[in-house]
C-alpha positions in Angstrom: -4.1 5.6 -18.1 -4.8 5.9 -14.3 -6.4 2.7 -12.8 -8.0 3.1 -9.4 -10.3 0.6 -7.8 -12.5 1.3 -4.9 -14.3 -1.8 -2.9 -17.6 -3.4 -3.7 -17.0 -6.9 -2.4 -16.7 -9.0 0.8 -13.8 -11.2 1.0 -12.6 -14.2 2.6 -8.8 -15.0 2.2 -6.8 -18.0 3.2 -2.8 -18.2 3.1 -1.2 -20.8 0.8 1.9 -21.8 2.3 4.7 -22.1 0.7 6.2 -25.7 0.8 10.0 -26.3 1.0 9.9 -28.2 -2.4 8.3 -25.4 -4.4 11.4 -23.7 -5.2 9.8 -21.8 -8.1 6.2 -20.0 -8.7 4.9 -18.1 -11.5 4.4 -14.5 -10.2 1.5 -12.7 -11.9 0.6 -10.3 -9.4 2.3 -8.2 -6.7 0.4 -6.5 -3.9 2.5 -3.7 -2.6 2.0 -1.7 0.7 3.2 2.3 0.4 4.0 4.0 3.5 7.2 2.3 5.3 7.6 0.0 2.2 7.8 1.5 -0.9 8.3 4.9 0.8 10.5 5.4 3.8 8.0 7.9 5.3 4.3 8.3 6.1 3.4 10.6 3.4 0.2 11.7 5.2 2.6 13.0 8.0 4.8 14.9 5.4 1.7 16.7 4.2 0.3 17.4 7.7 3.6 18.8 8.6 3.7 21.4 5.7 0.4 23.1 7.3 1.8 22.5 10.9 -0.4 19.5 11.5 2.8 16.8 12.0 2.2 16.3 15.5 -1.5 15.8 15.4 -1.0 13.5 12.7 1.2 11.2 14.1 -0.6 11.1 17.6 -3.4 9.9 15.6 -1.6 7.1 14.1 0.1 6.1 17.4 -3.0 6.1 19.1 -4.4 3.6 16.3 -1.4 1.4 16.7 -2.0 1.2 20.4 -5.7 0.0 19.7 -7.1 3.6 21.4 -9.1 4.2 17.9 -11.1 1.5 16.5 -11.9 1.3 12.9 -11.5 4.0 10.5 -11.4 6.7 13.1 -7.7 7.6 13.0 -7.4 7.6 9.5 -10.5 9.7 8.7 -9.0 12.4 11.4 -5.7 12.4 9.7 -6.9 12.9 6.1 -9.5 15.6 7.3 -6.6 17.6 8.4 -5.5 18.3 4.5 -8.6 19.9 4.1 -8.2 22.6 1.6 -4.8 21.2 0.0 -4.9 20.8 -3.7 -3.5 18.1 -5.9 -0.9 20.6 -7.5 0.4 21.3 -3.7 0.6 17.7 -3.1 2.8 17.3 -6.1 4.7 20.0 -5.4 5.8 18.8 -2.0 6.8 15.3 -3.4 8.6 16.4 -6.1 11.0 18.1 -3.6 11.4 14.6 -2.0 9.9 11.4 -2.8 11.3 9.5 0.0 11.4 6.2 -2.3 13.2 3.7 -0.4 16.5 2.3 -1.8 15.8 -0.7 -4.3 12.2 0.5 -5.1 12.8 1.7 -9.0 14.9 -1.7 -9.3 12.0 -3.7 -7.8 9.5 -1.9 -10.1 11.6 -2.6 -13.0 11.8 -6.0 -12.0 7.9 -6.3 -12.1 7.7 -4.6 -15.3 10.3 -6.9 -16.9 8.5 -9.8 -15.9 5.1 -8.5 -16.9 3.9 -8.5 -13.4 0.7 -6.7 -12.7 1.3 -4.5 -9.7 -1.2 -3.0 -7.3 -0.5 -0.4 -4.7 -2.4 -0.6 -1.9 -2.6 1.9 1.1 -4.9 3.7 3.1 -3.2 6.9 2.1 -5.4 9.2 -0.3 -5.9 8.8 -3.9 -4.3 12.1 -4.8 -1.1 10.8 -3.0 -1.1 7.3 -4.7 -1.7 8.9 -8.1 1.6 11.0 -8.1 3.6 7.5 -7.1 1.3 5.7 -9.6 2.6 7.7 -12.5 6.4 8.2 -10.9 6.6 4.2 -10.7 4.4 3.2 -13.7 2.3 1.4 -11.3 -0.8 -0.6 -12.8 -3.5 -0.2 -10.1 -3.9 2.0 -6.7 -6.0 0.8 -3.9 -6.4 3.8 -1.4 -8.7 6.2 0.7 -11.0 8.7 -1.8 -11.6 11.9 -0.3 -14.2 14.2 -1.4 -12.6 16.4 -3.8 -14.1 19.8 -5.5 -12.1 19.9 -8.6 -8.6 19.6 -7.3 -9.0 20.6 -3.9 -9.5 18.4 -1.0 -12.7 18.8 0.7 -12.9 15.9 3.3 -13.5 12.5 4.0 -16.2 10.5 6.3 -16.9 6.7 6.7 -19.4 6.8 3.9 -16.0 6.8 1.1 -15.2 3.2 2.7 -17.1 -0.2 1.8 -15.9 -1.6 5.2 -13.1 -1.8 7.6 -11.5 -4.5 4.9 -11.8 -1.8 1.8 -8.2 -2.5 0.9 -8.9 -6.6 0.5 -12.3 -5.7 -1.2 -10.7 -3.7 -4.2 -7.7 -6.5 -4.3 -10.6 -9.1 -5.1 -12.1 -7.1 -7.7 -8.9 -6.9 -9.6 -7.9 -10.2 -9.0 -11.6 -11.5 -10.2 -11.0 -9.4 -13.5 -7.7 -11.5 -14.3 -8.4 -14.7 -12.8 -6.0 -14.5 -10.9 -5.6 -16.8 -7.5 -3.4 -16.8 -4.7 -0.8 -19.4 -6.2 0.6 -16.4 -8.5 0.5 -13.4 -5.8 3.5 -12.4 -4.0 3.2 -9.4 -1.4 5.4 -6.9 0.4 4.3 -4.9 3.4 5.9 -3.2 6.6 3.4 -3.5 9.3 0.7 -5.9 11.2 -1.9 -3.7 8.8 -0.6 -5.7 6.1 -1.3 -9.2 7.2 -4.5 -9.6 5.2 -2.5 -8.9 1.9 0.0 -11.7 3.2 -2.7 -14.1 3.8 -4.0 -13.6 0.4 -0.4 -14.0 -1.1 1.5 -17.3 -1.8 4.5 -15.7 -0.9 5.2 -12.7 1.3 8.2 -10.2 2.0 8.1 -8.0 5.5 10.2 -4.9 4.7 11.8 -3.2 7.7 9.0 -4.7 9.6 7.2 -3.6 12.6 5.1 -5.3 15.5 4.6 -8.8 14.6 3.9 -9.2 10.7 7.4 -10.8 10.2 5.8 -13.7 12.1 3.1 -13.9 9.1 5.8 -13.5 6.2 8.1 -15.9 4.2 11.0 -13.8 4.0 12.2 -10.6 5.9 14.3 -7.8 4.1 15.7 -4.7 5.9 16.2 -1.0 4.3 17.3 -2.3 0.8 14.4 -3.5 -1.7 17.2 -4.7 -3.9 17.3 -7.7 -1.2 13.4 -8.0 -2.4 14.4 -8.3 -6.0 17.1 -11.1 -5.1 14.6 -13.0 -3.3 11.9 -12.8 -6.3 14.6 -13.5 -9.1 15.4 -16.9 -6.9 11.9 -17.6 -6.7 10.8 -17.1 -10.3 
């Protein structure tokens, strides 16, 4: 069954630092960034390329990272390039190339073997995340919910988001359901946008990091997620 959570709560999060003598931890939840972490491409850009809007999408994303766009403006603009695209079209594009990072399948198998709840957290749209949820057997997805007309994307505006911290809001809903605290949470991400997840976790891994996100991580791996599996095996 597909499980999707949307934000309803405000959050206050604190980073639990991993002390030198804390060699092991019981991992119950893995918070997983999507673009740049589990996949090597920005999948919104990939879909925008299929309709001739790749440069426009990349420009909006770059403007956001330069601080020229505030709030959700850039994300909303990029998603709205996809108006008229269907879920079937999305699946067909991704079936031709999934862009999974090397070691991604091994990482997901590790989580399943150890009964770790997986939460895919992204600003990307639910139709995209649902495809990867099924592909990777992910437990929960958190993302942007565009208005749909059956299988067709109609568009999105700010009313689709509870706040700028909508991703953390949704994570907290799931954690409350399972009674999980930060001491049992690990996180993987690649950019400063993942800092909130890192602060919520007890152990954070930066994957092929961008910006200064490595400064907020407990460990850093490069292109291969098998390196993350090795770290986690040692941790538990």
